[in-house]
Structure formats: C-alpha cells, structure tokens
Biopython code that builds the backbone (N, CA, C, O; Angstrom):
import numpy as np
from Bio.PDB.StructureBuilder import StructureBuilder

atoms = [
    (1, "UNK", "N", (0.836, -1.173, 0.000)),
    (1, "UNK", "CA", (0.000, 0.000, 0.000)),
    (1, "UNK", "C", (0.890, 1.249, 0.000)),
    (1, "UNK", "O", (1.805, 1.368, 0.816)),
    (2, "UNK", "N", (0.618, 2.157, -0.905)),
    (2, "UNK", "CA", (1.395, 3.384, -1.019)),
    (2, "UNK", "C", (0.870, 4.429, -0.049)),
    (2, "UNK", "O", (-0.339, 4.620, 0.083)),
    (3, "UNK", "N", (1.794, 5.103, 0.630)),
    (3, "UNK", "CA", (1.427, 6.160, 1.563)),
    (3, "UNK", "C", (1.222, 7.445, 0.783)),
    (3, "UNK", "O", (2.103, 7.878, 0.040)),
    (4, "UNK", "N", (0.058, 8.051, 0.955)),
    (4, "UNK", "CA", (-0.269, 9.295, 0.272)),
    (4, "UNK", "C", (0.281, 10.486, 1.055)),
    (4, "UNK", "O", (0.386, 10.430, 2.280)),
    (5, "UNK", "N", (0.633, 11.565, 0.347)),
    (5, "UNK", "CA", (1.122, 12.746, 1.055)),
    (5, "UNK", "C", (0.010, 13.388, 1.878)),
    (5, "UNK", "O", (-1.167, 13.300, 1.528)),
    (6, "UNK", "N", (0.397, 14.026, 2.965)),
    (6, "UNK", "CA", (-0.529, 14.821, 3.756)),
    (6, "UNK", "C", (-0.558, 16.209, 3.139)),
    (6, "UNK", "O", (0.481, 16.752, 2.762)),
    (7, "UNK", "N", (-1.748, 16.778, 3.038)),
    (7, "UNK", "CA", (-1.916, 18.070, 2.375)),
    (7, "UNK", "C", (-2.538, 19.060, 3.354)),
    (7, "UNK", "O", (-3.544, 18.769, 4.002)),
    (8, "UNK", "N", (-1.916, 20.241, 3.449)),
    (8, "UNK", "CA", (-2.377, 21.309, 4.327)),
    (8, "UNK", "C", (-2.460, 22.583, 3.499)),
    (8, "UNK", "O", (-1.519, 22.911, 2.776)),
    (9, "UNK", "N", (-3.584, 23.314, 3.595)),
    (9, "UNK", "CA", (-3.763, 24.525, 2.778)),
    (9, "UNK", "C", (-4.315, 25.675, 3.600)),
    (9, "UNK", "O", (-5.022, 25.486, 4.590)),
    (10, "UNK", "N", (-3.967, 26.876, 3.152)),
    (10, "UNK", "CA", (-4.644, 28.083, 3.613)),
    (10, "UNK", "C", (-4.920, 28.922, 2.374)),
    (10, "UNK", "O", (-4.811, 28.410, 1.259)),
    (11, "UNK", "N", (-5.269, 30.175, 2.528)),
    (11, "UNK", "CA", (-5.620, 30.970, 1.351)),
    (11, "UNK", "C", (-4.416, 31.295, 0.465)),
    (11, "UNK", "O", (-4.585, 31.637, -0.706)),
    (12, "UNK", "N", (-3.200, 31.190, 1.014)),
    (12, "UNK", "CA", (-2.003, 31.553, 0.254)),
    (12, "UNK", "C", (-1.233, 30.378, -0.336)),
    (12, "UNK", "O", (-0.770, 30.446, -1.474)),
    (13, "UNK", "N", (-1.095, 29.303, 0.431)),
    (13, "UNK", "CA", (-0.227, 28.201, -0.003)),
    (13, "UNK", "C", (-0.839, 26.838, 0.322)),
    (13, "UNK", "O", (-1.758, 26.711, 1.131)),
    (14, "UNK", "N", (-0.288, 25.834, -0.345)),
    (14, "UNK", "CA", (-0.557, 24.444, -0.018)),
    (14, "UNK", "C", (0.781, 23.795, 0.309)),
    (14, "UNK", "O", (1.742, 23.896, -0.454)),
    (15, "UNK", "N", (0.824, 23.126, 1.457)),
    (15, "UNK", "CA", (2.034, 22.411, 1.875)),
    (15, "UNK", "C", (1.722, 20.924, 1.845)),
    (15, "UNK", "O", (0.709, 20.482, 2.386)),
    (16, "UNK", "N", (2.593, 20.158, 1.212)),
    (16, "UNK", "CA", (2.444, 18.700, 1.229)),
    (16, "UNK", "C", (3.602, 18.101, 2.008)),
    (16, "UNK", "O", (4.737, 18.575, 1.956)),
    (17, "UNK", "N", (3.272, 17.046, 2.728)),
    (17, "UNK", "CA", (4.268, 16.314, 3.508)),
    (17, "UNK", "C", (4.197, 14.860, 3.085)),
    (17, "UNK", "O", (3.141, 14.234, 3.178)),
    (18, "UNK", "N", (5.314, 14.318, 2.621)),
    (18, "UNK", "CA", (5.382, 12.918, 2.202)),
    (18, "UNK", "C", (6.163, 12.126, 3.237)),
    (18, "UNK", "O", (7.393, 12.166, 3.253)),
    (19, "UNK", "N", (5.452, 11.402, 4.106)),
    (19, "UNK", "CA", (6.103, 10.665, 5.187)),
    (19, "UNK", "C", (7.173, 9.693, 4.712)),
    (19, "UNK", "O", (8.170, 9.492, 5.406)),
    (20, "UNK", "N", (6.987, 9.090, 3.548)),
    (20, "UNK", "CA", (7.957, 8.101, 3.072)),
    (20, "UNK", "C", (9.300, 8.730, 2.714)),
    (20, "UNK", "O", (10.308, 8.026, 2.654)),
    (21, "UNK", "N", (9.333, 10.028, 2.477)),
    (21, "UNK", "CA", (10.582, 10.717, 2.160)),
    (21, "UNK", "C", (11.274, 11.293, 3.390)),
    (21, "UNK", "O", (12.478, 11.550, 3.369)),
    (22, "UNK", "N", (10.516, 11.494, 4.454)),
    (22, "UNK", "CA", (11.027, 12.189, 5.635)),
    (22, "UNK", "C", (12.146, 11.382, 6.306)),
    (22, "UNK", "O", (12.018, 10.178, 6.530)),
    (23, "UNK", "N", (13.243, 12.075, 6.619)),
    (23, "UNK", "CA", (14.347, 11.420, 7.324)),
    (23, "UNK", "C", (14.328, 11.776, 8.811)),
    (23, "UNK", "O", (15.270, 11.473, 9.543)),
    (24, "UNK", "N", (13.243, 12.424, 9.251)),
    (24, "UNK", "CA", (13.051, 12.789, 10.656)),
    (24, "UNK", "C", (14.188, 13.627, 11.221)),
    (24, "UNK", "O", (14.602, 13.426, 12.362)),
    (25, "UNK", "N", (14.684, 14.547, 10.444)),
    (25, "UNK", "CA", (15.718, 15.460, 10.917)),
    (25, "UNK", "C", (15.127, 16.469, 11.910)),
    (25, "UNK", "O", (15.857, 17.073, 12.697)),
    (26, "UNK", "N", (13.823, 16.643, 11.868)),
    (26, "UNK", "CA", (13.067, 17.552, 12.744)),
    (26, "UNK", "C", (13.533, 18.995, 12.639)),
    (26, "UNK", "O", (13.293, 19.800, 13.539)),
    (27, "UNK", "N", (14.190, 19.314, 11.554)),
    (27, "UNK", "CA", (14.633, 20.685, 11.332)),
    (27, "UNK", "C", (13.441, 21.629, 11.278)),
    (27, "UNK", "O", (13.497, 22.740, 11.803)),
    (28, "UNK", "N", (12.379, 21.188, 10.649)),
    (28, "UNK", "CA", (11.189, 22.026, 10.512)),
    (28, "UNK", "C", (10.644, 22.414, 11.887)),
    (28, "UNK", "O", (10.320, 23.579, 12.119)),
    (29, "UNK", "N", (10.543, 21.451, 12.791)),
    (29, "UNK", "CA", (9.989, 21.707, 14.121)),
    (29, "UNK", "C", (10.923, 22.560, 14.972)),
    (29, "UNK", "O", (10.460, 23.384, 15.760)),
    (30, "UNK", "N", (12.210, 22.373, 14.823)),
    (30, "UNK", "CA", (13.163, 23.176, 15.598)),
    (30, "UNK", "C", (13.178, 24.628, 15.129)),
    (30, "UNK", "O", (13.295, 25.543, 15.945)),
    (31, "UNK", "N", (13.062, 24.841, 13.841)),
    (31, "UNK", "CA", (13.217, 26.185, 13.293)),
    (31, "UNK", "C", (11.916, 26.963, 13.143)),
    (31, "UNK", "O", (11.946, 28.192, 13.082)),
    (32, "UNK", "N", (10.777, 26.281, 13.080)),
    (32, "UNK", "CA", (9.483, 26.969, 12.947)),
    (32, "UNK", "C", (8.419, 26.184, 13.720)),
    (32, "UNK", "O", (7.460, 25.671, 13.145)),
    (33, "UNK", "N", (8.616, 26.109, 15.024)),
    (33, "UNK", "CA", (7.773, 25.252, 15.877)),
    (33, "UNK", "C", (6.331, 25.722, 15.979)),
    (33, "UNK", "O", (5.464, 24.931, 16.349)),
    (34, "UNK", "N", (6.044, 26.974, 15.667)),
    (34, "UNK", "CA", (4.659, 27.435, 15.711)),
    (34, "UNK", "C", (3.831, 26.877, 14.550)),
    (34, "UNK", "O", (2.601, 26.927, 14.586)),
    (35, "UNK", "N", (4.492, 26.354, 13.535)),
    (35, "UNK", "CA", (3.807, 25.754, 12.379)),
    (35, "UNK", "C", (3.999, 24.241, 12.347)),
    (35, "UNK", "O", (3.040, 23.497, 12.139)),
    (36, "UNK", "N", (5.227, 23.785, 12.552)),
    (36, "UNK", "CA", (5.555, 22.363, 12.485)),
    (36, "UNK", "C", (5.722, 21.834, 13.907)),
    (36, "UNK", "O", (6.729, 22.095, 14.565)),
    (37, "UNK", "N", (4.716, 21.083, 14.373)),
    (37, "UNK", "CA", (4.675, 20.654, 15.766)),
    (37, "UNK", "C", (4.769, 19.137, 15.826)),
    (37, "UNK", "O", (3.970, 18.442, 15.198)),
    (38, "UNK", "N", (5.721, 18.622, 16.564)),
    (38, "UNK", "CA", (5.935, 17.178, 16.584)),
    (38, "UNK", "C", (5.031, 16.436, 17.561)),
    (38, "UNK", "O", (4.894, 15.217, 17.457)),
    (39, "UNK", "N", (4.419, 17.127, 18.495)),
    (39, "UNK", "CA", (3.640, 16.432, 19.526)),
    (39, "UNK", "C", (2.132, 16.605, 19.384)),
    (39, "UNK", "O", (1.383, 16.186, 20.267)),
    (40, "UNK", "N", (1.674, 17.207, 18.304)),
    (40, "UNK", "CA", (0.252, 17.486, 18.114)),
    (40, "UNK", "C", (-0.163, 17.007, 16.728)),
    (40, "UNK", "O", (0.600, 17.124, 15.768)),
    (41, "UNK", "N", (-1.364, 16.472, 16.630)),
    (41, "UNK", "CA", (-1.897, 16.077, 15.330)),
    (41, "UNK", "C", (-3.122, 16.933, 15.050)),
    (41, "UNK", "O", (-3.963, 17.050, 15.942)),
    (42, "UNK", "N", (-3.289, 17.544, 13.876)),
    (42, "UNK", "CA", (-2.344, 17.498, 12.761)),
    (42, "UNK", "C", (-1.094, 18.289, 13.103)),
    (42, "UNK", "O", (-1.171, 19.327, 13.761)),
    (43, "UNK", "N", (0.035, 17.810, 12.666)),
    (43, "UNK", "CA", (1.290, 18.399, 13.107)),
    (43, "UNK", "C", (1.696, 19.639, 12.337)),
    (43, "UNK", "O", (2.593, 20.361, 12.772)),
    (44, "UNK", "N", (1.062, 19.908, 11.205)),
    (44, "UNK", "CA", (1.321, 21.152, 10.488)),
    (44, "UNK", "C", (0.124, 22.073, 10.686)),
    (44, "UNK", "O", (-1.008, 21.727, 10.349)),
    (45, "UNK", "N", (0.393, 23.246, 11.236)),
    (45, "UNK", "CA", (-0.648, 24.248, 11.507)),
    (45, "UNK", "C", (-0.250, 25.534, 10.788)),
    (45, "UNK", "O", (0.483, 26.358, 11.335)),
    (46, "UNK", "N", (-0.737, 25.700, 9.563)),
    (46, "UNK", "CA", (-0.319, 26.826, 8.741)),
    (46, "UNK", "C", (-0.679, 28.171, 9.345)),
    (46, "UNK", "O", (0.009, 29.159, 9.090)),
    (47, "UNK", "N", (-1.733, 28.236, 10.133)),
    (47, "UNK", "CA", (-2.090, 29.512, 10.750)),
    (47, "UNK", "C", (-1.317, 29.764, 12.047)),
    (47, "UNK", "O", (-1.669, 30.659, 12.816)),
    (48, "UNK", "N", (-0.269, 28.980, 12.291)),
    (48, "UNK", "CA", (0.606, 29.207, 13.436)),
    (48, "UNK", "C", (1.454, 30.459, 13.282)),
    (48, "UNK", "O", (2.029, 30.950, 14.253)),
    (49, "UNK", "N", (1.532, 30.977, 12.052)),
    (49, "UNK", "CA", (2.244, 32.231, 11.779)),
    (49, "UNK", "C", (1.486, 32.991, 10.699)),
    (49, "UNK", "O", (0.826, 32.390, 9.851)),
    (50, "UNK", "N", (1.585, 34.303, 10.737)),
    (50, "UNK", "CA", (0.992, 35.138, 9.684)),
    (50, "UNK", "C", (1.973, 35.379, 8.550)),
    (50, "UNK", "O", (1.628, 36.016, 7.554)),
    (51, "UNK", "N", (3.192, 34.876, 8.692)),
    (51, "UNK", "CA", (4.245, 35.112, 7.718)),
    (51, "UNK", "C", (4.414, 33.889, 6.811)),
    (51, "UNK", "O", (5.176, 32.972, 7.119)),
    (52, "UNK", "N", (3.697, 33.896, 5.702)),
    (52, "UNK", "CA", (3.742, 32.786, 4.752)),
    (52, "UNK", "C", (5.152, 32.568, 4.222)),
    (52, "UNK", "O", (5.536, 31.442, 3.908)),
    (53, "UNK", "N", (5.920, 33.645, 4.125)),
    (53, "UNK", "CA", (7.290, 33.548, 3.641)),
    (53, "UNK", "C", (8.130, 32.626, 4.540)),
    (53, "UNK", "O", (8.989, 31.895, 4.048)),
    (54, "UNK", "N", (7.880, 32.663, 5.850)),
    (54, "UNK", "CA", (8.597, 31.787, 6.782)),
    (54, "UNK", "C", (8.303, 30.316, 6.490)),
    (54, "UNK", "O", (9.204, 29.478, 6.530)),
    (55, "UNK", "N", (7.043, 30.006, 6.197)),
    (55, "UNK", "CA", (6.658, 28.624, 5.894)),
    (55, "UNK", "C", (7.338, 28.155, 4.608)),
    (55, "UNK", "O", (7.874, 27.049, 4.545)),
    (56, "UNK", "N", (7.309, 29.003, 3.596)),
    (56, "UNK", "CA", (7.935, 28.656, 2.322)),
    (56, "UNK", "C", (9.428, 28.413, 2.511)),
    (56, "UNK", "O", (9.967, 27.427, 2.009)),
    (57, "UNK", "N", (10.088, 29.301, 3.226)),
    (57, "UNK", "CA", (11.525, 29.148, 3.456)),
    (57, "UNK", "C", (11.839, 27.885, 4.243)),
    (57, "UNK", "O", (12.841, 27.221, 3.978)),
    (58, "UNK", "N", (10.991, 27.548, 5.210)),
    (58, "UNK", "CA", (11.220, 26.338, 5.991)),
    (58, "UNK", "C", (11.044, 25.090, 5.127)),
    (58, "UNK", "O", (11.812, 24.137, 5.258)),
    (59, "UNK", "N", (10.057, 25.087, 4.258)),
    (59, "UNK", "CA", (9.877, 23.953, 3.344)),
    (59, "UNK", "C", (11.092, 23.794, 2.436)),
    (59, "UNK", "O", (11.508, 22.673, 2.147)),
    (60, "UNK", "N", (11.654, 24.896, 1.992)),
    (60, "UNK", "CA", (12.839, 24.839, 1.131)),
    (60, "UNK", "C", (14.041, 24.257, 1.863)),
    (60, "UNK", "O", (14.925, 23.678, 1.231)),
    (61, "UNK", "N", (14.088, 24.402, 3.191)),
    (61, "UNK", "CA", (15.219, 23.889, 3.975)),
    (61, "UNK", "C", (15.046, 22.427, 4.378)),
    (61, "UNK", "O", (15.934, 21.870, 5.023)),
    (62, "UNK", "N", (13.953, 21.798, 4.027)),
    (62, "UNK", "CA", (13.728, 20.391, 4.377)),
    (62, "UNK", "C", (14.820, 19.542, 3.712)),
    (62, "UNK", "O", (14.923, 19.526, 2.485)),
    (63, "UNK", "N", (15.632, 18.840, 4.504)),
    (63, "UNK", "CA", (16.770, 18.109, 3.931)),
    (63, "UNK", "C", (16.372, 16.917, 3.052)),
    (63, "UNK", "O", (17.154, 16.493, 2.201)),
    (64, "UNK", "N", (15.176, 16.378, 3.248)),
    (64, "UNK", "CA", (14.781, 15.196, 2.472)),
    (64, "UNK", "C", (13.851, 15.516, 1.310)),
    (64, "UNK", "O", (13.646, 14.677, 0.433)),
    (65, "UNK", "N", (13.288, 16.719, 1.296)),
    (65, "UNK", "CA", (12.295, 17.057, 0.277)),
    (65, "UNK", "C", (10.904, 16.568, 0.627)),
    (65, "UNK", "O", (10.001, 16.632, -0.207)),
    (66, "UNK", "N", (10.712, 16.079, 1.849)),
    (66, "UNK", "CA", (9.399, 15.590, 2.268)),
    (66, "UNK", "C", (8.372, 16.713, 2.354)),
    (66, "UNK", "O", (7.177, 16.479, 2.172)),
    (67, "UNK", "N", (8.829, 17.920, 2.627)),
    (67, "UNK", "CA", (7.949, 19.092, 2.662)),
    (67, "UNK", "C", (8.078, 19.857, 1.355)),
    (67, "UNK", "O", (9.184, 20.187, 0.928)),
    (68, "UNK", "N", (6.971, 20.132, 0.735)),
    (68, "UNK", "CA", (6.926, 20.932, -0.484)),
    (68, "UNK", "C", (5.803, 21.945, -0.322)),
    (68, "UNK", "O", (4.835, 21.693, 0.395)),
    (69, "UNK", "N", (5.928, 23.082, -0.981)),
    (69, "UNK", "CA", (4.831, 24.049, -0.918)),
    (69, "UNK", "C", (4.577, 24.647, -2.298)),
    (69, "UNK", "O", (5.466, 24.737, -3.144)),
    (70, "UNK", "N", (3.332, 25.048, -2.483)),
    (70, "UNK", "CA", (2.892, 25.657, -3.721)),
    (70, "UNK", "C", (2.128, 26.922, -3.377)),
    (70, "UNK", "O", (1.234, 26.904, -2.532)),
    (71, "UNK", "N", (2.479, 28.019, -4.030)),
    (71, "UNK", "CA", (1.747, 29.268, -3.847)),
    (71, "UNK", "C", (0.480, 29.167, -4.691)),
    (71, "UNK", "O", (0.533, 28.772, -5.856)),
    (72, "UNK", "N", (-0.661, 29.527, -4.096)),
    (72, "UNK", "CA", (-1.944, 29.247, -4.729)),
    (72, "UNK", "C", (-2.390, 30.241, -5.798)),
    (72, "UNK", "O", (-3.070, 29.847, -6.746)),
    (73, "UNK", "N", (-2.027, 31.517, -5.672)),
    (73, "UNK", "CA", (-2.553, 32.484, -6.630)),
    (73, "UNK", "C", (-1.665, 33.729, -6.708)),
    (73, "UNK", "O", (-0.767, 33.921, -5.888)),
    (74, "UNK", "N", (-1.931, 34.548, -7.689)),
    (74, "UNK", "CA", (-1.115, 35.744, -7.903)),
    (74, "UNK", "C", (-1.211, 36.709, -6.727)),
    (74, "UNK", "O", (-0.218, 37.340, -6.363)),
    (75, "UNK", "N", (-2.375, 36.830, -6.140)),
    (75, "UNK", "CA", (-2.529, 37.713, -4.981)),
    (75, "UNK", "C", (-1.631, 37.274, -3.842)),
    (75, "UNK", "O", (-1.050, 38.108, -3.147)),
    (76, "UNK", "N", (-1.514, 35.975, -3.648)),
    (76, "UNK", "CA", (-0.638, 35.451, -2.595)),
    (76, "UNK", "C", (0.824, 35.755, -2.918)),
    (76, "UNK", "O", (1.597, 36.089, -2.019)),
    (77, "UNK", "N", (1.208, 35.645, -4.175)),
    (77, "UNK", "CA", (2.588, 35.969, -4.583)),
    (77, "UNK", "C", (2.899, 37.424, -4.239)),
    (77, "UNK", "O", (3.961, 37.722, -3.692)),
    (78, "UNK", "N", (1.981, 38.320, -4.557)),
    (78, "UNK", "CA", (2.178, 39.739, -4.256)),
    (78, "UNK", "C", (2.265, 39.971, -2.747)),
    (78, "UNK", "O", (3.096, 40.754, -2.287)),
    (79, "UNK", "N", (1.418, 39.301, -1.986)),
    (79, "UNK", "CA", (1.417, 39.436, -0.530)),
    (79, "UNK", "C", (2.735, 38.940, 0.056)),
    (79, "UNK", "O", (3.284, 39.569, 0.960)),
    (80, "UNK", "N", (3.239, 37.832, -0.443)),
    (80, "UNK", "CA", (4.476, 37.236, 0.063)),
    (80, "UNK", "C", (5.679, 38.096, -0.325)),
    (80, "UNK", "O", (6.618, 38.246, 0.457)),
    (81, "UNK", "N", (5.646, 38.654, -1.523)),
    (81, "UNK", "CA", (6.773, 39.456, -2.022)),
    (81, "UNK", "C", (6.911, 40.778, -1.279)),
    (81, "UNK", "O", (7.999, 41.351, -1.233)),
    (82, "UNK", "N", (5.827, 41.265, -0.702)),
    (82, "UNK", "CA", (5.892, 42.587, -0.047)),
    (82, "UNK", "C", (6.480, 42.515, 1.337)),
    (82, "UNK", "O", (6.600, 43.538, 2.011)),
]
sb = StructureBuilder()
sb.init_structure("model")
sb.init_model(0)
sb.init_chain("A")
sb.init_seg("    ")
for serial, (resi, resn, name, xyz) in enumerate(atoms, 1):
    if name == "N":
        sb.init_residue(resn, " ", resi, " ")
    sb.init_atom(name, np.array(xyz, "f"), 0.0, 1.0, " ", f" {name:<3s}", serial, name[0])
structure = sb.get_structure()
C-alpha cells in the first residue's frame, strides 16, 4: 500500500508532507515550531504564523524534500513578495 502525502492549505499556499521521504531530521519543528509541531496532530498548523514567507523558506530547507509548498494564486505571490 502506497502512503499518500498529507496536504495542508490556507488561502495563500498548499504544503504537502510525504512521510515516506522524511528522514526525521526535525529541522522544521526546531526552526518553525509554531507551524511544524511534533507532539500534536495534525502536526502542520499553517495559521501558526501570519508570515507565509517563513513557511515557504522552511519547506525549502527540508533536507529530504518531504515538505513541499505551492503558492496558490497571484494575490498570494504579491502578498508574500511585499
């Protein structure tokens, strides 16, 4: 049975987490614990910060690529860029 990615969305971005890729470095939780929480389910809480740029940057730092994010629309791009 293939494990499906976990998907989390808000009005600006969609974050996917693929457990099969995760190497459990826990970098995400150490560096952005208000969003990536290891002791609570669901463990990704996108509204833990108002700074979408922080979430995007944290996903980019994922050492295994288990975390990916997609910006949802042009308005969100403008909001993040400002």
